[in-house]
Structures are given as C-alpha cells and as structure tokens.
N, C-alpha and C positions, 0 to 999 in steps of 0.2 A: 449293335442294335437293331431291334427289329422296325422295316418299314412298314408303316400304314398302310392297309389293305382292305377297304371292306369286302372284295370279293374273296379274299383269302379264306380257308378255314381252318388255319392256326390263328389260337387265342392272340396272342401276342403281338399280333399283325391287324386283326380286324377289332381288338380292343387294346390299342395302340397307346401305351401309357404318353409318348412324347408328345403324339397328336392331342392326348386330353390336358396336358400341361397347356401347351401352346395354345387350345382353345378356351380355357381360363385366363391366361395372360392377354389372349385379346379380347377376352369378353369384359376383363377387369380394365383396359385400356377402352372402351368405348361405350363404359358403363354412363356416362352423360351423355352418347350422342344422341340427342332426341330424333333427328333427321332421320339417323341410320335406324334407330330401334321403333319409329311411325313406317320406315319401308319394310321392316320385317315384320310388322303390326297388317301391313296392307294385303302382304305373301299370306299371312294365315287366314284373315279375314274371305279371304279366295278358295278356303278351303283346300291350299297347295300343298299344306302341311311346312315344316320347316329342316332345315338341318339343323345337326347337332352344335354348331358353332351358330348358326342364328339363333336357335334356343336359348343358349350360352350367355348369349349377350344380352337378352331378355331380360332372364335369371338376375343377373349383374344390374341390371338398371336401378340407379338410385333416384328416379325422375317418379315423382308422385302421379303427375299426369299419365307419365306411361305405364305405370303400374298399373292404376285405374283401367286404363285402356286393355291392357292384358287380361283382366277378369272381365270387363264387358266383351271382349272377343271371345272369348273361351265359353261364353253364355250364350252368345249368337251360334259357334260353330254346333257345341254340343244339342243344342234344339233344332237345328238344322238338319243335322244328319239324325240323331237319336229320337228328334221329337221329347215326350214324357215319358215315354216307356221304360221303364227300368224294371231288369231283369234279375229274379230271385232265388237263390240256390243254400245248400247246406253243406258243409263239411261232415264228412263222415271218418272217423279215425280206426284204424284196424287193429292197429297197434303200436307201443311205443316202446318196443323193443329196440335197440340203436347200437351201433358200433362205433359212431364217429364220437369226438370230442369238443364238438362246438360249443363255445364257450358262450354263446346267447343262448341255449336252447337247453331247457331241463329234461329233455331229453337224452341229454348225452351220456355217453357210457359208465362215467364215473359217479353220477349222481346216483346216492344212496339211499335218496329221501322219497325217490318216487317209487310210487308202486308198478310193476311190470307188469303188463296186460297185453294179450292178446286173444282177438275175438274168433271163437271159433265158426262154423258155416252156419251153425242155428243160431248162435248169439247175432251174427249179423243178421240173419233173417228177422230178429225181431226187432233189431237197431231200424232197419228197413221197413218196416211195418206200422213203427213207430214215427218215422219220419213222412210216411204218405198220409199217417193219419192226420198230421199236422197239415198235408196238403203240399209237400215237395216234390215236385217233376224232375227234378236235377242238382244231382249231386257232386261232389270232390271227394274222390278216396283219398285218403293220406294216410301213411305209415310211415316208421321210423326204417332205417337202414340197417340189416340185420340178416344175413347170407343163408342162417341158420333159420329162425323166426319167420323173416318175410321174404323169401325166394321168389322168384317170378312166379312160379306156379300156383305159390298162395294166392300172389296175386290177381292171377288169372281166373282162379278157381272163383274169389270172392267178387271176381267181375260177372260171372256167369251165373253165383247165384243173386247178386243184386238186380240183373235183367229179368230173371224168372220170377221174382215174388209179384203176384198180382192179388192187392187185396181190398174189395169193395171195390169203389172206382180210383184207387189210387194203384201206379206204377212209376218205376224211374225209368224216365224216356230217354236219359241221357247222363254218362258218368263221365266225366272231367276228371282226369290222374293227375295226381301231384306225388309224384316217388322219386329216388335216386336216380342221378345219372347212371344210364345203362347201357349198352350195348346195341347195335343196330339189331341185330339177332332178336332180343328183347321188344326193341320198339315195335320191330316188325309183327310180335307177337300181341302186343298192344293194339296196335290196327286192327288185326283180323277179329279182337278181340271187341271191337267197335267203341270204343273210347271217344268222346269226343274231342276235347283239349286236351293236351298234354302240357301239364306246366311245373316248371322249374326255376326258383330265385337263385339268382346269382349272388344275393346278401349284399357282397360288396366287390367291385370288377378292379377294385386296387389290388393288385398281386400280394405285395407285403403284408398289408391289414388280413386279406383272407387269409393268406398264410399262417397270422399268427390268430387267427380267429378259430381255424379249424387244425390244429396240431397233429392231429395222429385220426388213423381210420380212412378209407376210401375217399370222403369228402374233401379231403388235404390236398388231391391234386389237381389244382387251380385250372390246368388245361381240358383235364378231360371233363369236368364240369362243365367250364365255359362252353367248349364244344357239342355239350349233348344237344342242343337242339337243333343242329346239323344233321346229327346222327337219326334223330326221332324223324326228319323231315328225308332222310334217305329211308329210312323205315316204312316211309308210306303217310307216315301224320301229317297232314298238312295244314294243320290247327295246333299251334303252338303260344304258350305265353310266359311272357317274361315278369320279373319282378326284381325289387332291391330291397332289403331290411333298412328303411332309412334310418338313421342314427349309429350304423355302426363305424360306419366313414364319413367323412366331410361329403354332405350331401352334394354338393357341388361337383364334387367327381363322379359321383355314382349316378348323376342326374344324364352329364353327359357320355358316361360310359353306358348306359341304359341306353340311349338314342343312338349310339354307334351300334348295338347290337341291333336293335329294330333296323336299321340301314343296312347292316351285314346281312340281314337273311333275305329282304327283299333284293339285294344286289347279287347274289347267290341262287335264292329259291324262287324268285319272282313276287313274293308275298311276305309282309311284314307280320309282325305277332298280331295273333287273333287278339289276345287279350294283353293288359299292362296291370299289373297288382302293384299299389304302393301301403304296401304295412310299414308301420314305424315300429320301433324297439319299445317293449313293454314289458311291466310285471310278471313274472314266473317263477316259478319254485324254483330255488337254486341259484336264481338269475336276479342281480341287481342294476336295473338299468343304469342306477347310478352310476354304475361304473363305467358306463359309456359316455364318454365325453363330448359328441356329436350329436346331442339331443337335437332334433328339430323342430324350434317353435312353430305354432298354429300356423300364421300368418305366412310364414314362408311355406310350410308346407301346403297348404293351400295356393300356393302360388307354385308351386311345382305341378301339383294337379293340372292348374289353368294350362300350364306350358305342355304337359304332356300331351293333352288334350289339343292343343294347335299343331304340335309339331306332328302327333300322329292318331289324325283328326278322325279315322276310321277305325281305330282299335277300340275292342271292349276294354273300358279301365275297371277296375275290380277294386271295392274297399270292404273288408272284411269288419267285423264286429270287437277287432282291437281297437276303433275307433268309438267314441260316444255318438249319443242324439246331436249334440250341438257340430260337429267337425262332418258327420255323416249329411247333416242336413245343409250345411255350406256347399260341400264337395260333389253333392248331389247336381247343383246348378253348373258348377264350373268346370265337369267333366266326367264325373262318375256314373255308369250306364249298368255297373250289375254290382248286388250288395246281398249276403250271406243276412239269413233271417232266422231268430229262433235257435242259434249254433250253439254247440258243444263243443270244444276243442279236447274232450276227452274221451278216453277208450271205451266205449259202451255208455255214451252220456246221456243216451235219448233213451234209454232205460233203467238207467242208475237209479235206485232208490236213496241211497246213503250219500250224502251231502260229503262228506269226508273222502269220502272214495273216487267221488267225480273228482273233488279238488286235487287228490293225490296221484291221479291219471291223466291231469292237463296237460298241454301243451304251453298254453298262453292263459292270462286272467281276459275275459270279454269284458268290455267298457258297455257294448249296447245289450242287455239281461232281457227285452224284451221278447215277446212271443210272437213266432210268426203272424199269427192275428192281428197283434197290436202293430207290428210293423207294417203290413198291408195298409193297417186302417191310417196310418201316419202318412203313408204315400199318398194315399187316394185323397187325403184330407189336406194334402199341401199339389192336389191335381196332377199328380204323378200317377200313370197307368202300368199299376203292378203287372209282369209279364211271368207266365212259367212255361214260355214256349221253348220250344226245342226242334222246331220245323227245319231249320237250314241242315242240322246236322243229318237229319233222317231222310233229307230231299237232295242230299250231295249237295248243297250249296257250300263248302268247305274249300279252305285256300284262295287259291287265284280266283275262283270260279264266285266264291262270295266277295271276296273285293271288286270284282268288275263290277256287281249289283250295289255293292256300297258306294262306289267311287260316282255312279251316274246318279244315284238316290233313288232307283228301282226298288232295292232293298225292303224301303218304306212301306211298299205294295203290300208285301207280306206280311212284314213285321205288325204292321198296326194290325190287322187283320189277325193274326195270329195270337197277339198280345190281348186282344178283346176277348178273343174265344176262350183261352186259356184263364184270363181272369174269370170268365162267367162261370167256367168250371171251377173255379175255386169258391167263387160264391154261394153255388149250389151245393157243394158238397161238405164243405169245413169252417165257412166263413161265420161269426157271430152275427146277430141281427143287426148291431150297429155298424160290423163291416159292409153286411149285405147290403143296405141303404146307403153307405157311402160308396161303395161300387155301381151300383146300378146308376149313380148319378154320371160317375166318371164316365160308365161304357155310352152312356146315350151322349155325354159332349165330346168323346173320342171315336164313336162311329162314324161320323160325317167326315171324318180326317180320312178315312181311306180312301187314296186316290185313285185308285180304278174302280169305276163304277159299277163293272160286272161285279168283283171280288166285292164292293161294299154291298151288294144286293143279296149276292150268294151269302155274306158273313149274317146278315139279319136274317135271313131264314134259317142259318145255323145256329141262330144263337135260341131261335125257339124250341129246335130241335134240342139239345143241350138242357134245357128247361125240362124238355119231356123226359130227358135220361140218356140220352146218347152221347157220346164221348170221343174223345180225339179226333177232331177235325180240325185239317191246316192244309194251308196253302205252301 
C-alpha cells in the first residue's frame, strides 16, 4: 500500500487514499467537538491556513454555532486579503474535438449529437476582437484533447495570434490556459509563450471513480493527469490552478484531496496553487446530471467555498457562469475572488449568430447569462471593485514571489491601485451610462484605500490621464 508523503511526486503517495479515509474518519469522530473546532477557527482567523485534516473536521461539523462562525471567518479572511476586488475573465473555446470518453463531458468522443468545430486563426481573431469590444483583458484558453486537431503547435499558434491583436483600445494582456495534461517539454513551450496560469482540474481524486469516469483516452491515466501540475512547474510555469468537479464523487473525499494537492505543491515547489476553481456538475448535451448521485446542495457547496478560503487563504478562488446569480452573490462574500462574465462555452460563441449552432458546440449550460456590462454593474452596485488587472503576471510577481507579497499583505498596495485604473479604463471605453455612473462612485470610495501614499497620489494623476485617452498604466 502506498505511504502518504506530500513531498513525493508519485500521485498515489501525495494523494493518498488511506490518508483521506483516515482523515474523514477522524473528522466524523470530532464532528461535535466544539473546543477543537473553535481552536481550528482561531488559527484560520489569523490567516495561517488549515491542514486538510483541520479543514475536514470543520466540514464535518454538525454544530450550528461553529458553522455560523465558519462563514463569518471566511468573510473576514476574504476581506482582509482581497478587499472588495473581483477579477473578471472570459473563457475562449478553440476546439471541441476530443479523443477522451469522459462520461460527464459532452465533448466525449462517442457523442454524435454535438457539432465538432475548430477555430481557424482568422476565426480566433474575430472572437478576440469581439471579446475586446466587451472590455475583456484576461482570457482562459480551452480546447479538447485531440492529437490531430489540437496539437501543441496549434495551441501555441493560437496564443501568438491572441496576444497580437490590438483593436481600438482593446488588448488581451494575459492568457491563462486550460488544456490536457502534457509533457515537461510542452509545458516549457507554453511558458515561453508567456501564458499566465496553467489550469487543470482533477475532476475527482478518487482513483477508482476517476477511472470509471474516464474509460478510454489519454485522460484515463490517473497518475499522469494527477502529476501534471508538477510537470508544469518543472517546465517553468510557476502559477498553476487546481479544481475538482463537485458532484462526480463524494464531495468530502474530493475536498480533502484538493487540499492535499495544494499542500503537496507547497511542499515540493515552495508555493501552493495560484488558483482553485469550484465547478459543480451541471446540464450539458448528452449528459444528464441526475445520473450523478453525489450532487452537492447549495448550503454544503457554500460551506466548501468558505473552507477552501480558510484553508488556502492566499489562493485566487474562481467561480464560472455554471453558477447563477444567487450562488455567485453568496460565494463572493465567502471566498471567490475571480469570476467569468459574459461567457460563452461554445466554440466560436462570441461571434456565432445562430443560437442553435452555439448550443450544439457548447461544453455546458451557463446559469449566469448576463452581459459583461451587467455583471460589472451588479458588482459595483454591491460595493465590489471589478478588476481587469494583469499587472502581477507582467511584472514578474508570480509563483513564490507573488506568495511573499500576498502573505505579508503588501500585494494590496499594487492590486488596489491596478484594479482602480483598469476599472477606469473599462468605464471610459466600454461601460453603459448606468455602469459608468456606478463605477465612478466606487472608484471614489476605493481610491483612499490604496495603502501607499505615493502610489495613491500617482494613481489619482493616472486616472486623469486615462480619462484623456492614455491606457495600460500599472504598478
């Protein structure tokens, strides 16, 4: 039997089944231990993070007062580290050709209903222009796994195309990438192409369930997939993103596995995940979520969001348009710091005029169908500061360097100013009248919160220059 070792690079050792099961048993044993649970929450409230075992105890808690305190503490931790800033992005689907047979994804190779499509470089240009015209500065590149249709050369060419497009005042300043697990050599190529974060979701950490859900195709190799983030970091990508698809397996098991993966990255590479995503299984073509019996109810899902924030306080937490406005509103308070807006999950979805074609190339149904402008105004009206900032990537504040700034709180000096300036750009170039009015009020309220006086004064001067037409200031 494999022995648990967070410093190992062998999947079954750093995501160790016996350790997860023992952790869950320990959590059940202490689910009513108020003294222990409050001690764990005291640690979390001091921004010290939690081990996977400590977080599991809180997840299992059946004490109302403790559960209330979990949510209250998550709100305080989120506000302390991220303030009111919410980063915005959009996914860009290049191709839905895929050789895998994942039972929960409509891109699976056996699906004959879906329209298969791959964007040409000219089609990518049109998609990017459309996204720039919405106001997006940060994209997440997505593509199915297919050695013929979506080789690494196609991905690299597409990245080069995306970065090259300057339309009016629009440009994509940072491109994050979510593609299949690959080799160190290919990760090095992605790093040289100047991607931001490399995201790869585990789907589930339970090996037996994982293998049942991925019966054929390259993704069926559990170890190769689970060890991908290590290869990415070996290839020079020091910002990686984790995630599971909640509902595929028992959420308690995957919750513990996710935190163990974060601990592993920190143990081996000195830095944990730059982001953690929290998707839930949802309807899609040829996929009935009712067939997955481990659906996560809203209250438990929001508790998981809160506990991830407490366990990994400095990570960026991402929630996509899989979730609707109600859940996203609650999750923003508890830990989410990045959301997608105006998203399309279909190939070519930002320029498709035929609604049926969009539906037939989509990966999943979006619950939040509001436009980016509507999302921005919603955030502003709820006293959040929408941010299109990409400065840390471009200034080299990544990996352990970002973590150092985040842990001592000095990252707020940069983030607050950069968020204000990128918001001002959006208001000048893309916002509706109502959104601009709401945005100017929020900027006026957020400017004084820039902690460094010289940066605050410089920001005030740059806002005037942005109003006059200059762009892309950053600290």
